[in-house]
N, C-alpha and C positions, 0 to 999 in steps of 0.2 A: 621644638619637640612637642610641646603642649598642645598644639594644633594638630599634630600627627597623633597623639594620643586621644583627643576627643573625637577625633574621627573614627578611631578604632572602637571607643567606647559606644559611639551612637551605632556603629555596626554591629556589635555585640547587642546592644539594646533591641535593635531592630529584629537579628536573630532569634533572640529570646522571646521577644513578643510573637514571632513566627510560631515558633514551638509551643507557647502557651496557647495561642488561638488554634494550632491545630489538635490539641488535647479537647479544647471544649468544642471544636466543630466535630470530633469523632464521637465524642460523648453526645451531643445534642442533636445534630441532624445529618451527619453523614451516614450513607450506606454502610450496614457492617459487612464487611468482607471477611473471608477466612483468616486473614491477617490482622484482625482488628486488635487482639492481644498484643501481637507483635509490635504493631505501629504505636499503641498506646505507651508500650514499655520504652520503645526507642525513643518517643518524644520526650517521656519524663525522663529518661537518662541522658538525653542531650540537653534537656533544661539544666539539671544536675551539673552536668560537664562544664557548660558554659558559666554558669555561677560560680563554680569552683575555680574555673581558670580566670574567671575575672576578679575574684576575691584575690587571687595570688598574683596578679598583674600579668599572665601569660598572654596578652593581647596578640601580639605578632604571630606566633605560632598557632594561636588558637583561630585567628582569622584566616589563615591559610588553611587549617584544617577543614573549617566550616565552609570554605569556597569548594574546595576538592570534593569534600563530602556531600554538599548539594549536588553538584553535578553528576556525580556517579549515582547516587541515589535515586535521583529523579530520572536518569536515563534507564537505569534497572527497572524502575516502576513501569515506565513507557512501553518498553518491550514486554514485560509480564503482563500488562493488562491488555496489550495488543495481540497476546497469543503467540509472541516470538520468543519462547521460553530461552532457547541457544542464547539471546542476547542479554536475558535477565539473570544467567546461571554463571556461576563462578567456575564452573566444572569444565 
């Protein structure tokens, strides 16, 4: 059981590191797009949620949410930036 938890903790640390890097990259050198404020707030809120679920011990459900979240979020960004608005929209 402990090996299982340590794997999830490592996954959590990697995900949190990714979002911390995302904030730093957005502030330091990435191109400022129209959605800059939304992306910064998204990254900060995600960091807070990761840390909160880590402190409470919700590793399993948090890992599932992070995995699914990343797939849908990155897919929507690809559609949006390639001009395929229908694929990025929830409508």
